[in-house]
Chimera marker file (.cmm) of the C-alpha trace (Angstrom):
<marker_set name="trace">
<marker id="1" x="16.592" y="21.264" z="50.937" r="1" g="1" b="0" radius="0.5"/>
<marker id="2" x="14.497" y="21.052" z="47.777" r="1" g="1" b="0" radius="0.5"/>
<marker id="3" x="11.599" y="22.805" z="49.495" r="1" g="1" b="0" radius="0.5"/>
<marker id="4" x="13.575" y="26.030" z="50.083" r="1" g="1" b="0" radius="0.5"/>
<marker id="5" x="15.460" y="27.542" z="47.171" r="1" g="1" b="0" radius="0.5"/>
<marker id="6" x="16.357" y="30.757" z="48.999" r="1" g="1" b="0" radius="0.5"/>
<marker id="7" x="18.139" y="30.268" z="52.300" r="1" g="1" b="0" radius="0.5"/>
<marker id="8" x="20.046" y="32.159" z="54.979" r="1" g="1" b="0" radius="0.5"/>
<marker id="9" x="23.275" y="30.687" z="56.304" r="1" g="1" b="0" radius="0.5"/>
<marker id="10" x="26.735" y="31.541" z="57.556" r="1" g="1" b="0" radius="0.5"/>
<marker id="11" x="29.902" y="31.471" z="55.485" r="1" g="1" b="0" radius="0.5"/>
<marker id="12" x="32.007" y="28.577" z="56.771" r="1" g="1" b="0" radius="0.5"/>
<marker id="13" x="34.806" y="28.374" z="54.198" r="1" g="1" b="0" radius="0.5"/>
<marker id="14" x="36.335" y="30.614" z="51.527" r="1" g="1" b="0" radius="0.5"/>
<marker id="15" x="38.402" y="29.342" z="48.608" r="1" g="1" b="0" radius="0.5"/>
<marker id="16" x="40.477" y="32.421" z="47.770" r="1" g="1" b="0" radius="0.5"/>
<marker id="17" x="41.949" y="30.964" z="44.585" r="1" g="1" b="0" radius="0.5"/>
<marker id="18" x="38.517" y="30.310" z="43.052" r="1" g="1" b="0" radius="0.5"/>
<marker id="19" x="36.346" y="32.894" z="44.841" r="1" g="1" b="0" radius="0.5"/>
<marker id="20" x="33.911" y="30.179" z="45.955" r="1" g="1" b="0" radius="0.5"/>
<marker id="21" x="32.423" y="29.963" z="49.447" r="1" g="1" b="0" radius="0.5"/>
<marker id="22" x="30.735" y="27.234" z="51.443" r="1" g="1" b="0" radius="0.5"/>
<marker id="23" x="27.778" y="28.070" z="53.660" r="1" g="1" b="0" radius="0.5"/>
<marker id="24" x="26.569" y="26.359" z="56.834" r="1" g="1" b="0" radius="0.5"/>
<marker id="25" x="22.816" y="26.209" z="57.453" r="1" g="1" b="0" radius="0.5"/>
<marker id="26" x="21.983" y="26.145" z="61.180" r="1" g="1" b="0" radius="0.5"/>
<marker id="27" x="18.342" y="25.261" z="60.453" r="1" g="1" b="0" radius="0.5"/>
<marker id="28" x="19.506" y="22.104" z="58.622" r="1" g="1" b="0" radius="0.5"/>
<marker id="29" x="21.568" y="20.637" z="61.466" r="1" g="1" b="0" radius="0.5"/>
<marker id="30" x="24.569" y="22.737" z="60.404" r="1" g="1" b="0" radius="0.5"/>
<marker id="31" x="24.793" y="21.044" z="57.015" r="1" g="1" b="0" radius="0.5"/>
<marker id="32" x="27.370" y="22.646" z="54.722" r="1" g="1" b="0" radius="0.5"/>
<marker id="33" x="26.791" y="23.530" z="51.083" r="1" g="1" b="0" radius="0.5"/>
<marker id="34" x="29.094" y="22.637" z="48.266" r="1" g="1" b="0" radius="0.5"/>
<marker id="35" x="31.357" y="25.538" z="47.214" r="1" g="1" b="0" radius="0.5"/>
<marker id="36" x="29.072" y="28.259" z="45.810" r="1" g="1" b="0" radius="0.5"/>
<marker id="37" x="29.739" y="31.122" z="43.427" r="1" g="1" b="0" radius="0.5"/>
<marker id="38" x="29.408" y="34.613" z="44.908" r="1" g="1" b="0" radius="0.5"/>
<marker id="39" x="27.290" y="36.869" z="42.697" r="1" g="1" b="0" radius="0.5"/>
<marker id="40" x="29.230" y="39.860" z="41.367" r="1" g="1" b="0" radius="0.5"/>
<marker id="41" x="27.216" y="43.043" z="40.962" r="1" g="1" b="0" radius="0.5"/>
<marker id="42" x="28.767" y="45.439" z="38.449" r="1" g="1" b="0" radius="0.5"/>
<marker id="43" x="31.970" y="43.340" z="38.353" r="1" g="1" b="0" radius="0.5"/>
<marker id="44" x="32.736" y="44.215" z="41.984" r="1" g="1" b="0" radius="0.5"/>
<marker id="45" x="34.852" y="41.882" z="44.074" r="1" g="1" b="0" radius="0.5"/>
<marker id="46" x="34.218" y="41.636" z="47.809" r="1" g="1" b="0" radius="0.5"/>
<marker id="47" x="33.937" y="38.168" z="49.259" r="1" g="1" b="0" radius="0.5"/>
<marker id="48" x="31.973" y="37.777" z="52.498" r="1" g="1" b="0" radius="0.5"/>
<marker id="49" x="33.862" y="36.936" z="55.678" r="1" g="1" b="0" radius="0.5"/>
<marker id="50" x="33.771" y="33.606" z="57.464" r="1" g="1" b="0" radius="0.5"/>
<marker id="51" x="30.877" y="33.694" z="59.926" r="1" g="1" b="0" radius="0.5"/>
<marker id="52" x="28.971" y="36.391" z="58.019" r="1" g="1" b="0" radius="0.5"/>
<marker id="53" x="25.287" y="35.734" z="57.369" r="1" g="1" b="0" radius="0.5"/>
<marker id="54" x="24.456" y="35.534" z="53.670" r="1" g="1" b="0" radius="0.5"/>
<marker id="55" x="21.470" y="34.881" z="51.454" r="1" g="1" b="0" radius="0.5"/>
<marker id="56" x="21.848" y="31.963" z="49.066" r="1" g="1" b="0" radius="0.5"/>
<marker id="57" x="19.782" y="30.658" z="46.202" r="1" g="1" b="0" radius="0.5"/>
<marker id="58" x="19.884" y="27.024" z="45.099" r="1" g="1" b="0" radius="0.5"/>
<marker id="59" x="18.653" y="24.949" z="42.214" r="1" g="1" b="0" radius="0.5"/>
<marker id="60" x="15.587" y="22.833" z="43.042" r="1" g="1" b="0" radius="0.5"/>
<marker id="61" x="17.808" y="19.719" z="43.017" r="1" g="1" b="0" radius="0.5"/>
<marker id="62" x="19.403" y="20.607" z="46.375" r="1" g="1" b="0" radius="0.5"/>
<marker id="63" x="22.331" y="22.481" z="47.879" r="1" g="1" b="0" radius="0.5"/>
<marker id="64" x="24.940" y="21.036" z="45.519" r="1" g="1" b="0" radius="0.5"/>
<marker id="65" x="24.553" y="23.946" z="43.067" r="1" g="1" b="0" radius="0.5"/>
<marker id="66" x="23.694" y="27.536" z="43.766" r="1" g="1" b="0" radius="0.5"/>
<marker id="67" x="24.898" y="31.083" z="44.362" r="1" g="1" b="0" radius="0.5"/>
<marker id="68" x="25.643" y="33.384" z="47.278" r="1" g="1" b="0" radius="0.5"/>
<marker id="69" x="23.632" y="36.537" z="46.694" r="1" g="1" b="0" radius="0.5"/>
<marker id="70" x="25.421" y="38.427" z="49.472" r="1" g="1" b="0" radius="0.5"/>
<marker id="71" x="24.979" y="39.671" z="52.991" r="1" g="1" b="0" radius="0.5"/>
<marker id="72" x="22.072" y="41.811" z="54.124" r="1" g="1" b="0" radius="0.5"/>
<marker id="73" x="21.281" y="44.532" z="56.622" r="1" g="1" b="0" radius="0.5"/>
<marker id="74" x="19.790" y="43.333" z="59.894" r="1" g="1" b="0" radius="0.5"/>
<marker id="75" x="19.874" y="44.111" z="63.630" r="1" g="1" b="0" radius="0.5"/>
<marker id="76" x="23.510" y="43.098" z="63.999" r="1" g="1" b="0" radius="0.5"/>
<marker id="77" x="24.700" y="44.243" z="60.557" r="1" g="1" b="0" radius="0.5"/>
<marker id="78" x="23.578" y="47.849" z="60.177" r="1" g="1" b="0" radius="0.5"/>
<marker id="79" x="24.881" y="50.298" z="57.570" r="1" g="1" b="0" radius="0.5"/>
<marker id="80" x="27.404" y="52.791" z="58.960" r="1" g="1" b="0" radius="0.5"/>
<marker id="81" x="25.380" y="55.740" z="57.643" r="1" g="1" b="0" radius="0.5"/>
<marker id="82" x="22.157" y="55.884" z="55.694" r="1" g="1" b="0" radius="0.5"/>
<marker id="83" x="19.579" y="58.364" z="54.473" r="1" g="1" b="0" radius="0.5"/>
<marker id="84" x="17.314" y="58.694" z="51.450" r="1" g="1" b="0" radius="0.5"/>
<marker id="85" x="19.575" y="61.533" z="50.258" r="1" g="1" b="0" radius="0.5"/>
<marker id="86" x="22.884" y="59.687" z="50.706" r="1" g="1" b="0" radius="0.5"/>
<marker id="87" x="24.433" y="56.957" z="48.570" r="1" g="1" b="0" radius="0.5"/>
<marker id="88" x="27.306" y="55.286" z="50.402" r="1" g="1" b="0" radius="0.5"/>
<marker id="89" x="29.623" y="52.522" z="49.263" r="1" g="1" b="0" radius="0.5"/>
<marker id="90" x="31.819" y="50.768" z="51.818" r="1" g="1" b="0" radius="0.5"/>
<marker id="91" x="34.967" y="49.331" z="50.269" r="1" g="1" b="0" radius="0.5"/>
<marker id="92" x="36.423" y="47.404" z="53.197" r="1" g="1" b="0" radius="0.5"/>
<marker id="93" x="34.971" y="44.777" z="55.490" r="1" g="1" b="0" radius="0.5"/>
<marker id="94" x="35.150" y="47.142" z="58.463" r="1" g="1" b="0" radius="0.5"/>
<marker id="95" x="32.616" y="49.950" z="57.925" r="1" g="1" b="0" radius="0.5"/>
<marker id="96" x="34.102" y="53.424" z="58.140" r="1" g="1" b="0" radius="0.5"/>
<marker id="97" x="37.636" y="52.581" z="57.002" r="1" g="1" b="0" radius="0.5"/>
<marker id="98" x="37.265" y="53.116" z="53.254" r="1" g="1" b="0" radius="0.5"/>
<marker id="99" x="34.155" y="54.522" z="51.580" r="1" g="1" b="0" radius="0.5"/>
<marker id="100" x="32.668" y="56.877" z="49.038" r="1" g="1" b="0" radius="0.5"/>
<marker id="101" x="29.563" y="58.881" z="49.815" r="1" g="1" b="0" radius="0.5"/>
<marker id="102" x="27.417" y="61.080" z="47.616" r="1" g="1" b="0" radius="0.5"/>
<marker id="103" x="25.037" y="63.561" z="49.247" r="1" g="1" b="0" radius="0.5"/>
<marker id="104" x="22.132" y="64.614" z="47.006" r="1" g="1" b="0" radius="0.5"/>
<marker id="105" x="21.422" y="67.807" z="48.959" r="1" g="1" b="0" radius="0.5"/>
<marker id="106" x="25.026" y="69.029" z="49.003" r="1" g="1" b="0" radius="0.5"/>
<marker id="107" x="25.743" y="67.620" z="45.518" r="1" g="1" b="0" radius="0.5"/>
<marker id="108" x="29.054" y="66.497" z="46.936" r="1" g="1" b="0" radius="0.5"/>
<marker id="109" x="31.064" y="63.285" z="46.622" r="1" g="1" b="0" radius="0.5"/>
<marker id="110" x="33.408" y="62.431" z="49.490" r="1" g="1" b="0" radius="0.5"/>
<marker id="111" x="35.995" y="59.675" z="49.148" r="1" g="1" b="0" radius="0.5"/>
<marker id="112" x="37.607" y="58.510" z="52.374" r="1" g="1" b="0" radius="0.5"/>
<marker id="113" x="40.518" y="56.150" z="53.159" r="1" g="1" b="0" radius="0.5"/>
<marker id="114" x="43.743" y="56.293" z="55.132" r="1" g="1" b="0" radius="0.5"/>
<marker id="115" x="45.429" y="57.076" z="51.818" r="1" g="1" b="0" radius="0.5"/>
<marker id="116" x="44.006" y="57.742" z="48.366" r="1" g="1" b="0" radius="0.5"/>
<marker id="117" x="46.148" y="57.162" z="45.289" r="1" g="1" b="0" radius="0.5"/>
<marker id="118" x="45.416" y="58.437" z="41.807" r="1" g="1" b="0" radius="0.5"/>
<marker id="119" x="47.041" y="56.421" z="39.054" r="1" g="1" b="0" radius="0.5"/>
<marker id="120" x="47.177" y="56.252" z="35.263" r="1" g="1" b="0" radius="0.5"/>
<marker id="121" x="49.560" y="54.941" z="32.606" r="1" g="1" b="0" radius="0.5"/>
<marker id="122" x="52.020" y="57.799" z="33.094" r="1" g="1" b="0" radius="0.5"/>
<marker id="123" x="52.348" y="57.706" z="36.880" r="1" g="1" b="0" radius="0.5"/>
<marker id="124" x="50.640" y="58.120" z="40.196" r="1" g="1" b="0" radius="0.5"/>
<marker id="125" x="50.229" y="60.574" z="43.060" r="1" g="1" b="0" radius="0.5"/>
<marker id="126" x="48.671" y="60.263" z="46.484" r="1" g="1" b="0" radius="0.5"/>
<marker id="127" x="46.215" y="62.656" z="48.048" r="1" g="1" b="0" radius="0.5"/>
<marker id="128" x="48.754" y="63.257" z="50.815" r="1" g="1" b="0" radius="0.5"/>
<marker id="129" x="51.294" y="64.428" z="48.207" r="1" g="1" b="0" radius="0.5"/>
<marker id="130" x="48.716" y="66.772" z="46.658" r="1" g="1" b="0" radius="0.5"/>
<marker id="131" x="47.828" y="68.276" z="50.044" r="1" g="1" b="0" radius="0.5"/>
<marker id="132" x="51.527" y="68.734" z="50.858" r="1" g="1" b="0" radius="0.5"/>
<marker id="133" x="51.990" y="70.486" z="47.493" r="1" g="1" b="0" radius="0.5"/>
<marker id="134" x="49.005" y="72.759" z="48.218" r="1" g="1" b="0" radius="0.5"/>
<marker id="135" x="50.471" y="73.659" z="51.623" r="1" g="1" b="0" radius="0.5"/>
<marker id="136" x="53.901" y="74.441" z="50.095" r="1" g="1" b="0" radius="0.5"/>
<marker id="137" x="52.298" y="76.695" z="47.477" r="1" g="1" b="0" radius="0.5"/>
<marker id="138" x="50.270" y="78.494" z="50.165" r="1" g="1" b="0" radius="0.5"/>
<marker id="139" x="53.439" y="78.968" z="52.248" r="1" g="1" b="0" radius="0.5"/>
<marker id="140" x="55.302" y="80.405" z="49.249" r="1" g="1" b="0" radius="0.5"/>
<marker id="141" x="52.427" y="82.769" z="48.466" r="1" g="1" b="0" radius="0.5"/>
<marker id="142" x="52.404" y="84.017" z="52.078" r="1" g="1" b="0" radius="0.5"/>
<marker id="143" x="56.178" y="84.608" z="52.256" r="1" g="1" b="0" radius="0.5"/>
<link id1="1" id2="2" r="1" g="1" b="0" radius="0.2"/>
<link id1="2" id2="3" r="1" g="1" b="0" radius="0.2"/>
<link id1="3" id2="4" r="1" g="1" b="0" radius="0.2"/>
<link id1="4" id2="5" r="1" g="1" b="0" radius="0.2"/>
<link id1="5" id2="6" r="1" g="1" b="0" radius="0.2"/>
<link id1="6" id2="7" r="1" g="1" b="0" radius="0.2"/>
<link id1="7" id2="8" r="1" g="1" b="0" radius="0.2"/>
<link id1="8" id2="9" r="1" g="1" b="0" radius="0.2"/>
<link id1="9" id2="10" r="1" g="1" b="0" radius="0.2"/>
<link id1="10" id2="11" r="1" g="1" b="0" radius="0.2"/>
<link id1="11" id2="12" r="1" g="1" b="0" radius="0.2"/>
<link id1="12" id2="13" r="1" g="1" b="0" radius="0.2"/>
<link id1="13" id2="14" r="1" g="1" b="0" radius="0.2"/>
<link id1="14" id2="15" r="1" g="1" b="0" radius="0.2"/>
<link id1="15" id2="16" r="1" g="1" b="0" radius="0.2"/>
<link id1="16" id2="17" r="1" g="1" b="0" radius="0.2"/>
<link id1="17" id2="18" r="1" g="1" b="0" radius="0.2"/>
<link id1="18" id2="19" r="1" g="1" b="0" radius="0.2"/>
<link id1="19" id2="20" r="1" g="1" b="0" radius="0.2"/>
<link id1="20" id2="21" r="1" g="1" b="0" radius="0.2"/>
<link id1="21" id2="22" r="1" g="1" b="0" radius="0.2"/>
<link id1="22" id2="23" r="1" g="1" b="0" radius="0.2"/>
<link id1="23" id2="24" r="1" g="1" b="0" radius="0.2"/>
<link id1="24" id2="25" r="1" g="1" b="0" radius="0.2"/>
<link id1="25" id2="26" r="1" g="1" b="0" radius="0.2"/>
<link id1="26" id2="27" r="1" g="1" b="0" radius="0.2"/>
<link id1="27" id2="28" r="1" g="1" b="0" radius="0.2"/>
<link id1="28" id2="29" r="1" g="1" b="0" radius="0.2"/>
<link id1="29" id2="30" r="1" g="1" b="0" radius="0.2"/>
<link id1="30" id2="31" r="1" g="1" b="0" radius="0.2"/>
<link id1="31" id2="32" r="1" g="1" b="0" radius="0.2"/>
<link id1="32" id2="33" r="1" g="1" b="0" radius="0.2"/>
<link id1="33" id2="34" r="1" g="1" b="0" radius="0.2"/>
<link id1="34" id2="35" r="1" g="1" b="0" radius="0.2"/>
<link id1="35" id2="36" r="1" g="1" b="0" radius="0.2"/>
<link id1="36" id2="37" r="1" g="1" b="0" radius="0.2"/>
<link id1="37" id2="38" r="1" g="1" b="0" radius="0.2"/>
<link id1="38" id2="39" r="1" g="1" b="0" radius="0.2"/>
<link id1="39" id2="40" r="1" g="1" b="0" radius="0.2"/>
<link id1="40" id2="41" r="1" g="1" b="0" radius="0.2"/>
<link id1="41" id2="42" r="1" g="1" b="0" radius="0.2"/>
<link id1="42" id2="43" r="1" g="1" b="0" radius="0.2"/>
<link id1="43" id2="44" r="1" g="1" b="0" radius="0.2"/>
<link id1="44" id2="45" r="1" g="1" b="0" radius="0.2"/>
<link id1="45" id2="46" r="1" g="1" b="0" radius="0.2"/>
<link id1="46" id2="47" r="1" g="1" b="0" radius="0.2"/>
<link id1="47" id2="48" r="1" g="1" b="0" radius="0.2"/>
<link id1="48" id2="49" r="1" g="1" b="0" radius="0.2"/>
<link id1="49" id2="50" r="1" g="1" b="0" radius="0.2"/>
<link id1="50" id2="51" r="1" g="1" b="0" radius="0.2"/>
<link id1="51" id2="52" r="1" g="1" b="0" radius="0.2"/>
<link id1="52" id2="53" r="1" g="1" b="0" radius="0.2"/>
<link id1="53" id2="54" r="1" g="1" b="0" radius="0.2"/>
<link id1="54" id2="55" r="1" g="1" b="0" radius="0.2"/>
<link id1="55" id2="56" r="1" g="1" b="0" radius="0.2"/>
<link id1="56" id2="57" r="1" g="1" b="0" radius="0.2"/>
<link id1="57" id2="58" r="1" g="1" b="0" radius="0.2"/>
<link id1="58" id2="59" r="1" g="1" b="0" radius="0.2"/>
<link id1="59" id2="60" r="1" g="1" b="0" radius="0.2"/>
<link id1="60" id2="61" r="1" g="1" b="0" radius="0.2"/>
<link id1="61" id2="62" r="1" g="1" b="0" radius="0.2"/>
<link id1="62" id2="63" r="1" g="1" b="0" radius="0.2"/>
<link id1="63" id2="64" r="1" g="1" b="0" radius="0.2"/>
<link id1="64" id2="65" r="1" g="1" b="0" radius="0.2"/>
<link id1="65" id2="66" r="1" g="1" b="0" radius="0.2"/>
<link id1="66" id2="67" r="1" g="1" b="0" radius="0.2"/>
<link id1="67" id2="68" r="1" g="1" b="0" radius="0.2"/>
<link id1="68" id2="69" r="1" g="1" b="0" radius="0.2"/>
<link id1="69" id2="70" r="1" g="1" b="0" radius="0.2"/>
<link id1="70" id2="71" r="1" g="1" b="0" radius="0.2"/>
<link id1="71" id2="72" r="1" g="1" b="0" radius="0.2"/>
<link id1="72" id2="73" r="1" g="1" b="0" radius="0.2"/>
<link id1="73" id2="74" r="1" g="1" b="0" radius="0.2"/>
<link id1="74" id2="75" r="1" g="1" b="0" radius="0.2"/>
<link id1="75" id2="76" r="1" g="1" b="0" radius="0.2"/>
<link id1="76" id2="77" r="1" g="1" b="0" radius="0.2"/>
<link id1="77" id2="78" r="1" g="1" b="0" radius="0.2"/>
<link id1="78" id2="79" r="1" g="1" b="0" radius="0.2"/>
<link id1="79" id2="80" r="1" g="1" b="0" radius="0.2"/>
<link id1="80" id2="81" r="1" g="1" b="0" radius="0.2"/>
<link id1="81" id2="82" r="1" g="1" b="0" radius="0.2"/>
<link id1="82" id2="83" r="1" g="1" b="0" radius="0.2"/>
<link id1="83" id2="84" r="1" g="1" b="0" radius="0.2"/>
<link id1="84" id2="85" r="1" g="1" b="0" radius="0.2"/>
<link id1="85" id2="86" r="1" g="1" b="0" radius="0.2"/>
<link id1="86" id2="87" r="1" g="1" b="0" radius="0.2"/>
<link id1="87" id2="88" r="1" g="1" b="0" radius="0.2"/>
<link id1="88" id2="89" r="1" g="1" b="0" radius="0.2"/>
<link id1="89" id2="90" r="1" g="1" b="0" radius="0.2"/>
<link id1="90" id2="91" r="1" g="1" b="0" radius="0.2"/>
<link id1="91" id2="92" r="1" g="1" b="0" radius="0.2"/>
<link id1="92" id2="93" r="1" g="1" b="0" radius="0.2"/>
<link id1="93" id2="94" r="1" g="1" b="0" radius="0.2"/>
<link id1="94" id2="95" r="1" g="1" b="0" radius="0.2"/>
<link id1="95" id2="96" r="1" g="1" b="0" radius="0.2"/>
<link id1="96" id2="97" r="1" g="1" b="0" radius="0.2"/>
<link id1="97" id2="98" r="1" g="1" b="0" radius="0.2"/>
<link id1="98" id2="99" r="1" g="1" b="0" radius="0.2"/>
<link id1="99" id2="100" r="1" g="1" b="0" radius="0.2"/>
<link id1="100" id2="101" r="1" g="1" b="0" radius="0.2"/>
<link id1="101" id2="102" r="1" g="1" b="0" radius="0.2"/>
<link id1="102" id2="103" r="1" g="1" b="0" radius="0.2"/>
<link id1="103" id2="104" r="1" g="1" b="0" radius="0.2"/>
<link id1="104" id2="105" r="1" g="1" b="0" radius="0.2"/>
<link id1="105" id2="106" r="1" g="1" b="0" radius="0.2"/>
<link id1="106" id2="107" r="1" g="1" b="0" radius="0.2"/>
<link id1="107" id2="108" r="1" g="1" b="0" radius="0.2"/>
<link id1="108" id2="109" r="1" g="1" b="0" radius="0.2"/>
<link id1="109" id2="110" r="1" g="1" b="0" radius="0.2"/>
<link id1="110" id2="111" r="1" g="1" b="0" radius="0.2"/>
<link id1="111" id2="112" r="1" g="1" b="0" radius="0.2"/>
<link id1="112" id2="113" r="1" g="1" b="0" radius="0.2"/>
<link id1="113" id2="114" r="1" g="1" b="0" radius="0.2"/>
<link id1="114" id2="115" r="1" g="1" b="0" radius="0.2"/>
<link id1="115" id2="116" r="1" g="1" b="0" radius="0.2"/>
<link id1="116" id2="117" r="1" g="1" b="0" radius="0.2"/>
<link id1="117" id2="118" r="1" g="1" b="0" radius="0.2"/>
<link id1="118" id2="119" r="1" g="1" b="0" radius="0.2"/>
<link id1="119" id2="120" r="1" g="1" b="0" radius="0.2"/>
<link id1="120" id2="121" r="1" g="1" b="0" radius="0.2"/>
<link id1="121" id2="122" r="1" g="1" b="0" radius="0.2"/>
<link id1="122" id2="123" r="1" g="1" b="0" radius="0.2"/>
<link id1="123" id2="124" r="1" g="1" b="0" radius="0.2"/>
<link id1="124" id2="125" r="1" g="1" b="0" radius="0.2"/>
<link id1="125" id2="126" r="1" g="1" b="0" radius="0.2"/>
<link id1="126" id2="127" r="1" g="1" b="0" radius="0.2"/>
<link id1="127" id2="128" r="1" g="1" b="0" radius="0.2"/>
<link id1="128" id2="129" r="1" g="1" b="0" radius="0.2"/>
<link id1="129" id2="130" r="1" g="1" b="0" radius="0.2"/>
<link id1="130" id2="131" r="1" g="1" b="0" radius="0.2"/>
<link id1="131" id2="132" r="1" g="1" b="0" radius="0.2"/>
<link id1="132" id2="133" r="1" g="1" b="0" radius="0.2"/>
<link id1="133" id2="134" r="1" g="1" b="0" radius="0.2"/>
<link id1="134" id2="135" r="1" g="1" b="0" radius="0.2"/>
<link id1="135" id2="136" r="1" g="1" b="0" radius="0.2"/>
<link id1="136" id2="137" r="1" g="1" b="0" radius="0.2"/>
<link id1="137" id2="138" r="1" g="1" b="0" radius="0.2"/>
<link id1="138" id2="139" r="1" g="1" b="0" radius="0.2"/>
<link id1="139" id2="140" r="1" g="1" b="0" radius="0.2"/>
<link id1="140" id2="141" r="1" g="1" b="0" radius="0.2"/>
<link id1="141" id2="142" r="1" g="1" b="0" radius="0.2"/>
<link id1="142" id2="143" r="1" g="1" b="0" radius="0.2"/>
</marker_set>
């Protein structure tokens, strides 16, 4: 293990209470790492799934200490939508269910989910409630 600090493996265990994951390395006779910390970019939380391929980095002393850098795009894990003019952020584990997408050409941000809720210290409202309110206003204006 000391000869390779950066490795590719599959998540084999997730400790939800600590946010640590263990990774199995098929090229090392399916040896399993100690629980590893998942790197958080911009304080985001999204643990990989069991079975998902991830990139890990280890200390030169072996697989006892290290970090999970995250998953990566490959032949079986392709982004749902991509272009040099589009920035897209998937929020769920299943691509296409919850996302935000900014299109440089259109200068438009689209936020998509089954339901979107806006919330602050004084209350909350869903996008469905706002659309219903818009439709009621339009109906009143047309009557």
